[in-house]
C-alpha beads as a LAMMPS data file, in Angstrom:
LAMMPS data file: protein, C-alpha beads

141 atoms
140 bonds

1 atom types
1 bond types

-500.0 500.0 xlo xhi
-500.0 500.0 ylo yhi
-500.0 500.0 zlo zhi

Masses

1 110.0

Atoms # bond

1 1 1 154.413 -264.556 -81.016
2 1 1 151.803 -264.174 -78.577
3 1 1 150.648 -266.717 -75.586
4 1 1 148.457 -267.044 -72.967
5 1 1 147.915 -268.827 -69.457
6 1 1 144.652 -268.902 -66.830
7 1 1 145.241 -269.318 -63.405
8 1 1 142.055 -269.785 -61.265
9 1 1 141.062 -271.708 -58.234
10 1 1 138.133 -273.508 -60.353
11 1 1 138.155 -275.099 -63.500
12 1 1 138.445 -272.989 -66.568
13 1 1 136.318 -273.897 -69.344
14 1 1 137.206 -271.764 -71.574
15 1 1 140.429 -271.623 -74.436
16 1 1 139.956 -267.953 -75.741
17 1 1 142.967 -265.317 -75.912
18 1 1 143.086 -263.580 -72.382
19 1 1 141.982 -260.434 -73.659
20 1 1 142.305 -257.791 -70.566
21 1 1 145.615 -260.014 -68.790
22 1 1 146.459 -259.201 -65.183
23 1 1 149.865 -259.876 -65.844
24 1 1 152.053 -259.352 -69.389
25 1 1 155.254 -260.958 -69.462
26 1 1 157.997 -259.911 -72.661
27 1 1 160.357 -262.349 -72.803
28 1 1 161.951 -260.475 -75.856
29 1 1 162.200 -256.913 -74.673
30 1 1 162.347 -255.784 -78.697
31 1 1 159.041 -256.120 -78.609
32 1 1 157.784 -253.492 -76.308
33 1 1 157.635 -250.777 -79.183
34 1 1 154.869 -253.245 -80.519
35 1 1 151.138 -251.499 -79.970
36 1 1 150.183 -255.461 -79.310
37 1 1 152.412 -255.584 -76.292
38 1 1 149.909 -252.864 -74.703
39 1 1 146.844 -254.484 -76.220
40 1 1 143.783 -255.204 -73.453
41 1 1 146.185 -253.667 -70.770
42 1 1 144.098 -252.309 -67.872
43 1 1 145.233 -250.007 -64.862
44 1 1 146.097 -252.930 -62.400
45 1 1 147.945 -254.815 -65.460
46 1 1 151.762 -255.848 -65.055
47 1 1 154.306 -255.900 -66.905
48 1 1 156.879 -258.491 -66.424
49 1 1 159.711 -257.858 -69.104
50 1 1 163.161 -259.625 -69.390
51 1 1 165.591 -256.432 -69.609
52 1 1 168.391 -254.760 -68.589
53 1 1 167.024 -251.512 -67.418
54 1 1 164.880 -249.710 -64.748
55 1 1 161.121 -250.053 -64.167
56 1 1 160.677 -246.263 -64.963
57 1 1 162.897 -246.757 -68.254
58 1 1 160.410 -249.346 -69.388
59 1 1 157.154 -247.584 -68.326
60 1 1 158.655 -244.713 -70.884
61 1 1 158.939 -247.094 -73.704
62 1 1 155.252 -248.306 -73.059
63 1 1 153.972 -245.015 -72.489
64 1 1 151.836 -246.164 -69.630
65 1 1 151.465 -245.947 -65.687
66 1 1 151.329 -249.365 -64.805
67 1 1 153.570 -251.453 -62.290
68 1 1 156.687 -252.786 -64.380
69 1 1 158.834 -255.080 -63.004
70 1 1 162.504 -255.886 -64.801
71 1 1 164.590 -258.855 -64.478
72 1 1 167.824 -259.189 -66.848
73 1 1 167.072 -262.815 -67.359
74 1 1 169.236 -263.294 -70.430
75 1 1 172.173 -261.993 -68.590
76 1 1 171.244 -264.310 -65.646
77 1 1 170.778 -267.425 -67.638
78 1 1 174.001 -266.433 -69.566
79 1 1 176.275 -266.634 -66.631
80 1 1 174.424 -269.907 -65.230
81 1 1 174.233 -271.566 -68.749
82 1 1 176.575 -270.158 -70.920
83 1 1 173.383 -269.184 -73.342
84 1 1 170.381 -267.219 -73.146
85 1 1 167.734 -268.781 -71.655
86 1 1 165.711 -266.871 -69.959
87 1 1 162.241 -268.961 -68.810
88 1 1 163.148 -270.286 -66.018
89 1 1 164.566 -266.962 -64.335
90 1 1 161.384 -265.700 -65.693
91 1 1 159.362 -267.893 -63.696
92 1 1 161.132 -266.940 -60.406
93 1 1 160.251 -262.710 -61.493
94 1 1 156.438 -264.505 -61.795
95 1 1 156.462 -266.201 -58.500
96 1 1 157.980 -262.674 -56.798
97 1 1 155.198 -260.876 -59.014
98 1 1 152.339 -263.188 -58.219
99 1 1 152.694 -265.538 -54.938
100 1 1 148.862 -265.674 -54.926
101 1 1 149.844 -267.898 -58.163
102 1 1 152.377 -270.163 -57.046
103 1 1 155.107 -268.840 -54.217
104 1 1 158.750 -269.249 -54.651
105 1 1 159.006 -272.102 -52.485
106 1 1 156.450 -274.242 -54.351
107 1 1 157.804 -273.200 -57.751
108 1 1 161.590 -274.368 -56.540
109 1 1 160.089 -277.735 -55.566
110 1 1 157.663 -278.359 -59.009
111 1 1 160.702 -277.598 -60.894
112 1 1 163.012 -279.704 -59.212
113 1 1 160.386 -282.645 -59.762
114 1 1 159.715 -281.584 -63.054
115 1 1 163.659 -281.181 -64.178
116 1 1 164.566 -284.125 -62.332
117 1 1 162.717 -286.125 -64.657
118 1 1 164.315 -284.327 -67.777
119 1 1 167.665 -282.858 -66.675
120 1 1 170.667 -284.543 -65.330
121 1 1 171.732 -283.060 -61.682
122 1 1 173.721 -279.751 -62.639
123 1 1 171.219 -278.575 -65.079
124 1 1 168.307 -278.940 -62.574
125 1 1 170.223 -277.287 -60.025
126 1 1 171.214 -274.440 -62.386
127 1 1 167.487 -273.971 -63.181
128 1 1 166.506 -273.894 -59.593
129 1 1 169.488 -271.228 -59.098
130 1 1 168.175 -269.564 -62.241
131 1 1 164.098 -269.451 -60.914
132 1 1 166.018 -267.827 -57.420
133 1 1 168.108 -264.807 -59.011
134 1 1 164.929 -264.603 -60.822
135 1 1 162.955 -263.442 -57.791
136 1 1 165.306 -262.130 -55.526
137 1 1 166.845 -259.949 -58.753
138 1 1 163.701 -258.536 -60.195
139 1 1 163.402 -254.703 -60.047
140 1 1 159.799 -253.689 -58.849
141 1 1 158.294 -250.303 -59.936

Bonds

1 1 1 2
2 1 2 3
3 1 3 4
4 1 4 5
5 1 5 6
6 1 6 7
7 1 7 8
8 1 8 9
9 1 9 10
10 1 10 11
11 1 11 12
12 1 12 13
13 1 13 14
14 1 14 15
15 1 15 16
16 1 16 17
17 1 17 18
18 1 18 19
19 1 19 20
20 1 20 21
21 1 21 22
22 1 22 23
23 1 23 24
24 1 24 25
25 1 25 26
26 1 26 27
27 1 27 28
28 1 28 29
29 1 29 30
30 1 30 31
31 1 31 32
32 1 32 33
33 1 33 34
34 1 34 35
35 1 35 36
36 1 36 37
37 1 37 38
38 1 38 39
39 1 39 40
40 1 40 41
41 1 41 42
42 1 42 43
43 1 43 44
44 1 44 45
45 1 45 46
46 1 46 47
47 1 47 48
48 1 48 49
49 1 49 50
50 1 50 51
51 1 51 52
52 1 52 53
53 1 53 54
54 1 54 55
55 1 55 56
56 1 56 57
57 1 57 58
58 1 58 59
59 1 59 60
60 1 60 61
61 1 61 62
62 1 62 63
63 1 63 64
64 1 64 65
65 1 65 66
66 1 66 67
67 1 67 68
68 1 68 69
69 1 69 70
70 1 70 71
71 1 71 72
72 1 72 73
73 1 73 74
74 1 74 75
75 1 75 76
76 1 76 77
77 1 77 78
78 1 78 79
79 1 79 80
80 1 80 81
81 1 81 82
82 1 82 83
83 1 83 84
84 1 84 85
85 1 85 86
86 1 86 87
87 1 87 88
88 1 88 89
89 1 89 90
90 1 90 91
91 1 91 92
92 1 92 93
93 1 93 94
94 1 94 95
95 1 95 96
96 1 96 97
97 1 97 98
98 1 98 99
99 1 99 100
100 1 100 101
101 1 101 102
102 1 102 103
103 1 103 104
104 1 104 105
105 1 105 106
106 1 106 107
107 1 107 108
108 1 108 109
109 1 109 110
110 1 110 111
111 1 111 112
112 1 112 113
113 1 113 114
114 1 114 115
115 1 115 116
116 1 116 117
117 1 117 118
118 1 118 119
119 1 119 120
120 1 120 121
121 1 121 122
122 1 122 123
123 1 123 124
124 1 124 125
125 1 125 126
126 1 126 127
127 1 127 128
128 1 128 129
129 1 129 130
130 1 130 131
131 1 131 132
132 1 132 133
133 1 133 134
134 1 134 135
135 1 135 136
136 1 136 137
137 1 137 138
138 1 138 139
139 1 139 140
140 1 140 141
């Protein structure tokens, strides 16, 4: 599955896939071997990967010299939720990689607000913990 988001301080009027990404987020590490993951990557493209490997190991898998950030999001979420739900953890790591887009405090605040409308207090707190741990426990290389 391929998905994309565009972030800008101005209104974005195009609705087409991103062809030259600044950040590639890989939630399923089994996809790393696919050429499509590297498609359009530039020298400055950062790869944020949900995996229990070092950035150097992932760089070797990718065959690229790009900056790589790894986070064991499945493991973190399993400890918190008793299931592998890596989304919130990956958002926390994203805040570490791209603080110019959203900082960790703003992300925690927004997530608390959004999750409060959808989830009970216990799950809200666990999601906030997942976000914080994703931010704090990611490996930048």
